[in-house]
C-alpha positions in Angstrom: 103.0 130.8 110.6 100.4 129.5 108.1 101.8 125.6 107.0 101.2 126.5 102.7 102.8 130.6 103.7 106.4 131.4 101.9 107.4 132.0 106.0 106.8 128.5 106.7 108.8 127.3 103.8 111.6 129.8 104.9 111.8 128.2 108.4 111.8 124.7 107.2 115.0 125.7 105.0 116.7 127.5 107.8 115.8 124.6 109.8 117.0 122.1 107.0 120.4 124.6 107.3 121.0 123.9 110.9 120.4 120.6 110.5 123.4 119.7 107.2 125.7 122.5 109.1 125.3 120.0 112.6 124.6 117.1 111.1 127.9 115.2 113.0 127.0 116.6 116.3 124.0 114.9 117.0 123.0 116.3 120.8 124.0 120.1 118.9 121.2 118.6 116.1 118.2 117.6 118.3 118.9 120.4 120.7 118.6 123.3 117.9 115.5 121.4 116.2 114.0 121.3 119.4 114.2 125.2 120.1 113.0 126.2 116.6 110.1 123.2 116.9 109.2 125.4 120.3 109.3 128.3 118.1 106.8 127.2 115.6 105.0 126.6 118.0 104.5 129.0 119.9 104.2 131.2 116.6 100.4 130.8 116.6 100.4 131.0 120.0 103.2 131.2 123.0 100.7 130.8 125.4 100.1 126.8 124.5 103.9 125.8 125.0 103.0 125.7 128.6 100.6 122.6 127.7 103.2 121.4 125.2 105.8 121.5 128.1 103.1 119.9 130.8 102.3 116.7 128.0 106.3 115.9 127.8 106.5 116.5 131.1 103.7 114.1 133.0 104.7 111.2 130.2 107.9 111.5 130.7 108.3 111.0 134.6 105.5 108.2 133.4 108.1 106.1 131.2 110.6 106.7 134.0 108.6 105.0 136.7 107.7 102.2 134.3 110.8 101.3 133.0 112.4 101.6 136.2 110.4 100.6 138.8 110.7 96.6 140.3 107.0 96.7 141.3 104.2 96.2 138.7 101.6 98.3 140.7 103.7 101.1 140.4 103.9 101.3 136.6 100.8 100.2 136.2 99.3 103.8 138.6 102.5 105.8 136.7 100.2 104.2 133.0 97.1 105.0 134.4 98.1 108.7 135.9 99.9 109.3 132.9 97.5 108.6 130.7 94.8 110.1 133.1 96.1 113.2 133.0 96.8 114.0 129.4 93.2 112.4 128.7 91.9 115.1 131.3 93.6 118.1 129.3 92.1 116.6 126.1 89.0 116.6 127.4 89.4 120.5 129.3 90.4 122.0 126.4 88.0 120.0 123.9 85.1 118.9 125.3 84.7 121.6 127.8 82.7 124.2 125.9 80.6 121.1 124.4 79.0 120.1 128.2 78.7 124.6 129.0 77.1 125.0 125.4 74.7 121.6 126.6 74.6 122.7 130.3 72.9 126.3 129.2 70.7 124.6 126.6 69.4 122.4 129.6 68.9 125.3 131.6 67.5 127.5 128.3 64.3 124.7 128.5 63.3 126.3 131.9 63.7 130.2 131.4 67.4 130.5 132.4 69.1 132.6 130.0 72.4 135.0 130.1 75.7 132.9 129.3 78.9 133.6 130.8 81.8 135.2 128.2 84.3 133.8 131.2 83.5 129.5 130.5 84.3 129.6 127.0 87.5 127.6 126.6 90.1 128.4 123.9 91.6 124.9 122.0 95.2 124.5 121.5 95.7 123.9 117.4 96.9 119.8 117.8 95.9 119.1 120.4 94.5 115.8 119.8 97.3 114.8 118.0 99.9 115.8 120.6 97.7 113.5 123.1 97.8 110.8 121.8 101.9 111.2 120.5 102.6 111.7 124.4 100.5 108.6 125.8 102.5 106.3 123.4 106.1 106.5 125.1 104.5 105.1 128.7 102.4 102.7 126.6 105.1 102.3 124.4 107.5 101.2 127.6 104.6 99.1 129.6 104.0 97.0 126.5 107.9 96.4 125.4 107.5 97.9 122.0 110.3 100.3 123.7 112.5 98.7 125.6 114.6 101.4 127.7 113.4 105.2 128.5 115.5 108.0 126.4 116.3 111.6 127.5 114.1 114.7 128.6 115.9 115.8 126.1 114.6 113.4 123.1 111.2 113.2 124.5 110.7 116.8 124.4 111.8 116.7 120.9 109.7 113.6 119.9 107.3 115.8 120.8 107.5 119.6 119.5 109.0 118.1 116.9 107.8 120.5 114.1 107.0 118.8 110.5 103.7 116.7 112.4 103.1 118.6 115.2 100.6 120.4 114.0 98.2 117.3 112.3 99.9 114.6 112.6 100.7 111.8 111.3 99.9 110.3 114.7 104.1 108.9 115.8 104.4 106.6 118.3 107.7 107.1 120.5 108.9 102.6 119.0 108.9 104.4 115.8 110.4 108.1 116.4 113.2 107.2 119.3 115.8 105.5 117.4 115.9 107.0 114.7 116.7 109.8 117.2 120.4 107.7 118.4 120.9 106.6 114.7 121.6 110.2 113.2 120.6 109.2 110.1 123.1 111.9 107.9 121.7 114.2 104.9 121.3 113.0 101.5 120.9 114.1 98.0 118.3 111.1 97.4 116.7 112.5 100.6 116.4 115.9 99.8 115.0 115.5 96.7 112.6 112.7 97.3 111.4 115.3 100.2 111.2 118.6 97.4 109.2 116.1 95.1 106.7 115.6 98.8 106.6 118.7 99.7 105.4 120.0 96.0 102.9 117.0 95.9 101.2 118.2 99.4 101.4 121.8 97.8 99.2 120.5 94.7 96.8 118.8 96.8 96.0 121.6 99.6 96.4 125.1 96.7 95.0 123.7 94.1 92.5 120.9 94.6 91.3 121.1 98.3 91.1 125.2 98.9 89.4 125.5 95.7 86.8 123.0 96.3 86.1 123.9 99.8 86.0 127.9 98.5 83.9 127.4 94.8 81.9 124.3 95.9 82.5 123.0 99.3 81.9 126.4 101.1 79.3 127.7 99.8 77.1 124.6 99.9 76.9 124.1 103.0 76.9 127.9 104.2 72.9 128.3 102.3 72.5 125.0 101.1 68.4 126.2 100.9 69.9 128.0 97.5 71.4 125.0 95.3 70.1 122.7 93.3 70.0 119.1 94.7 72.3 118.2 92.1 74.7 120.9 92.9 74.6 120.1 97.1 75.3 116.2 96.3 77.8 116.9 94.4 78.9 119.3 96.5 78.7 116.7 99.3 81.0 114.1 97.2 83.5 117.3 96.3 84.0 117.4 100.0 84.7 113.8 100.3 87.8 115.2 98.4 88.5 118.3 100.1 89.3 116.6 103.0 91.2 113.8 101.8 93.0 116.5 99.7 93.2 118.6 102.7 95.0 116.3 105.5 97.2 113.8 102.9 98.1 117.2 101.7 99.4 118.2 105.1 100.9 115.2 105.4 102.6 115.0 102.5 104.5 118.0 103.4 105.4 117.0 106.9 106.6 113.7 105.4 108.6 115.9 103.2 110.5 118.0 105.5 111.2 115.5 107.6 112.9 114.0 104.9 114.8 116.0 103.9 116.5 116.7 107.7 116.9 112.5 108.4 113.9 112.2 110.2 111.5 109.4 108.4 107.3 109.8 109.1 105.0 107.0 108.6 102.3 106.9 105.7 99.2 108.1 106.9 96.9 107.3 103.3 96.5 104.6 101.1 94.0 105.3 98.6 91.2 105.3 101.0 88.7 105.9 98.1 89.8 102.6 96.3 88.9 100.9 99.6 85.6 97.8 99.3 84.2 98.3 102.6 83.9 100.5 104.9 86.9 97.8 107.5 89.2 98.7 105.1 88.3 102.2 104.3 89.2 102.9 107.9 92.7 100.5 107.1 93.8 102.9 103.9 92.2 106.5 106.5 95.1 108.5 108.2 95.9 105.1 108.8 98.4 106.4 112.2 95.2 107.6 114.5 93.2 104.4 112.8 95.7 101.9 114.2 96.3 104.0 117.4 92.7 103.0 118.0 93.0 99.2 116.8 96.3 98.9 118.7 95.5 100.7 122.3 92.2 100.9 122.6 90.4 97.9 120.8 93.2 96.2 122.1 93.2 96.8 125.9 89.0 96.1 125.9 88.5 93.0 123.2 88.8 90.4 126.6 86.8 92.5 128.5 84.2 89.2 129.6 80.9 91.0 129.6 81.8 92.7 125.7 81.8 90.8 122.7 83.2 92.2 119.3 80.1 94.1 118.0 80.3 96.2 121.1 84.1 97.1 121.0 83.6 97.9 117.5 81.1 100.6 118.1 83.1 101.9 121.4 85.8 102.7 119.5 84.0 104.2 116.5 82.1 106.7 118.8 85.6 107.3 120.0 87.2 108.0 117.2 84.4 110.4 116.2 84.2 112.2 119.7 88.1 112.4 118.9 87.4 114.4 115.6 84.9 116.6 117.3 82.6 117.0 120.6 79.1 116.6 119.0 76.3 114.7 118.3 77.4 114.6 115.1 80.5 113.1 115.9 78.8 110.6 118.3 76.0 109.4 115.6 79.3 109.5 113.0 81.0 106.9 114.8 77.7 105.2 115.4 77.2 104.3 111.9 80.6 103.5 110.5 81.3 101.0 114.2 77.4 100.0 112.7 79.2 99.4 109.0 81.7 98.1 110.4 80.1 95.1 112.7 77.8 94.6 110.3 80.9 93.4 107.7 83.1 91.5 110.1 78.9 89.6 111.2 78.8 88.6 107.9 82.2 87.9 106.4 81.5 85.3 110.1 78.4 84.0 108.5 80.8 83.2 104.5 83.1 81.5 106.7 80.6 78.7 108.7 78.5 78.5 105.7 82.7 77.1 104.6 82.6 80.0 101.6 85.4 82.2 100.3 86.3 85.5 101.1 84.5 87.9 98.8 87.1 88.9 95.5 85.8 91.7 93.5 87.5 92.0 90.1 86.6 93.9 86.9 83.4 95.6 87.0 82.0 94.8 90.2 85.5 96.0 91.7 84.4 99.4 90.2 80.8 99.6 91.2 81.8 98.0 94.8 84.4 101.2 95.3 82.2 103.4 94.4 79.5 101.8 96.8 82.0 101.9 99.9 82.9 106.1 98.4 79.4 106.8 98.7 78.3 105.5 101.7 81.6 106.9 103.1 81.2 110.3 101.7 77.2 110.5 103.0 78.7 109.9 106.5 80.9 113.2 106.0 77.9 115.5 105.8 78.1 114.5 109.8 81.8 115.6 109.3 81.0 119.1 107.7 78.0 120.3 109.2 78.4 122.2 112.5 76.1 120.4 114.4 72.6 117.5 113.6 70.8 120.2 113.1 72.7 121.6 110.1 73.0 118.5 108.8 69.3 117.7 108.5 68.5 121.3 107.2 71.5 120.3 104.5 69.1 116.7 103.5 66.0 119.2 103.6 67.7 121.6 101.2 68.5 118.3 98.6 64.6 117.3 98.4 63.2 120.0 98.4 65.5 122.4 96.1 63.6 125.0 94.7 66.2 125.5 91.5 68.1 123.6 88.6 71.1 126.1 88.3 74.0 124.3 89.0 77.0 127.2 89.6 80.1 125.2 89.2 82.9 127.2 87.7 85.8 126.1 84.8 88.9 126.0 87.6 86.2 124.0 90.2 85.6 121.5 87.7 89.0 121.4 86.5 90.1 120.6 90.9 87.2 118.2 90.9 88.6 116.0 88.1 92.0 116.9 89.2 90.3 115.4 92.8 89.4 111.9 91.1 92.0 111.3 88.5 94.9 111.6 91.3 92.8 109.3 92.9 91.8 106.5 90.9 94.7 106.8 88.7 97.0 103.0 89.0 99.6 103.8 91.9 102.4 102.7 89.6 101.8 105.5 87.3 102.7 108.3 90.3 105.8 106.1 91.7 107.1 106.2 87.8 106.0 109.5 87.5 108.1 109.8 91.5 110.3 108.2 90.1 111.1 110.1 87.0 111.6 113.1 89.1 114.2 112.2 91.1 116.1 111.4 88.1 116.8 114.8 86.7 119.8 116.6 87.5 120.1 117.5 91.0 121.0 120.5 90.1 118.1 121.6 88.0 115.3 119.4 89.8 116.3 121.7 93.0 115.6 125.2 90.8 112.7 123.8 89.4 111.2 122.2 92.4 111.4 125.6 94.6 110.2 127.7 92.0 107.0 125.9 92.2 107.0 125.7 95.9 107.8 129.6 95.5 104.6 129.9 93.9 102.2 127.7 95.4 102.9 129.8 98.4 102.5 133.1 96.6 99.1 132.2 95.4 97.5 130.3 98.7 95.1 131.4 100.2 94.8 131.2 104.0 90.9 131.4 103.6 90.9 128.0 103.5 93.1 126.2 106.9 94.3 122.4 107.6 91.0 121.0 109.0 92.1 118.7 110.6 93.7 122.4 112.4 90.6 122.3 114.7 91.1 118.8 115.7 
């Protein structure tokens, strides 16, 4: 059930009608949402529902022990067991193939060839997101961000909630559990705001991300030697916009659908390509993921007596890199970003020791700084998009040794690239005013126009460009 398909929005409409019908019976509404959320996940592959159940059961039991057992040693053991079990599942499904392939490559050096067809592991959709979301429950209870446990039904719904199950945002237990208790009633204002977000997400995905992928990015990365240097460089920038519009488009749809059913999901993006430093980029990009690593990993290791801030930053960013994928290109991606953030911190520290104020960019210097950071982010995206380090090197080699000057960018692709830049770099107050104006339209007229747009875009959507973060 593709998220941009008409079948998904019929499913979401069914969910909305069910929530509206049961809004005065919170327990029944939660049971209904739990059942349809599992059905939704099982439409991708019914076998992986067992994986979702296992993560749910283990982390719920650990949370119950943490909140009820009097001995600290037992509570620590329960927390360690839940985290270890969850990460072991993630490691098995996400990284087994990488180590298996590395083993075969190593054996090939000694003349051993062949490959067993029985060792390949299928990657369940959304495994990284559901794993991290699961361990927030025992962690939040242990760190007292949550002060009481919940019912198994509430936790199961928190884990399976279908709008954000596949690609986030990563919702923390301490953020979502209180909403399950409060039973916020549905409102016309929330409906209109949710519809607006859904339309915005579809525009980002179908009218920008998919077009950039099919007309610029995929051709450039499939056969880079056939294109000019300028086209390959433009394709890198196009990919930066594609991956942003793709994931933020999914997030907009997820937040919009959840809002219409009376639930609030956290903001996941804050115009990341307006960042004035690499550290600032990670404060704006995939906020729920980067804040997860900051609050749960960096905070846990920063007091190690044998480490320092630079080692800790490098470790965290390598973890972020390999969270995105199993490959040395993702390790290098994390090393580069961790090193850059460390250098920025060192330079800030030097300024502070010299009594100098923090750097403030305005006017033309602000524009130049944003362009510099955006270019750095875009260049490192090569490691994110290429299949491996060899493919990354091949792409760079093609840029340096291009034999053609053609620039095969169609009008529709150029228009999508321009629209992506326009949506991202125009003042945020313009967007807010447009959103405020949109939701002031009379409800029935607004709903008719919006539903028509959703239908048209879902009908025009292509299955050729799946959501990028589904692989994570």
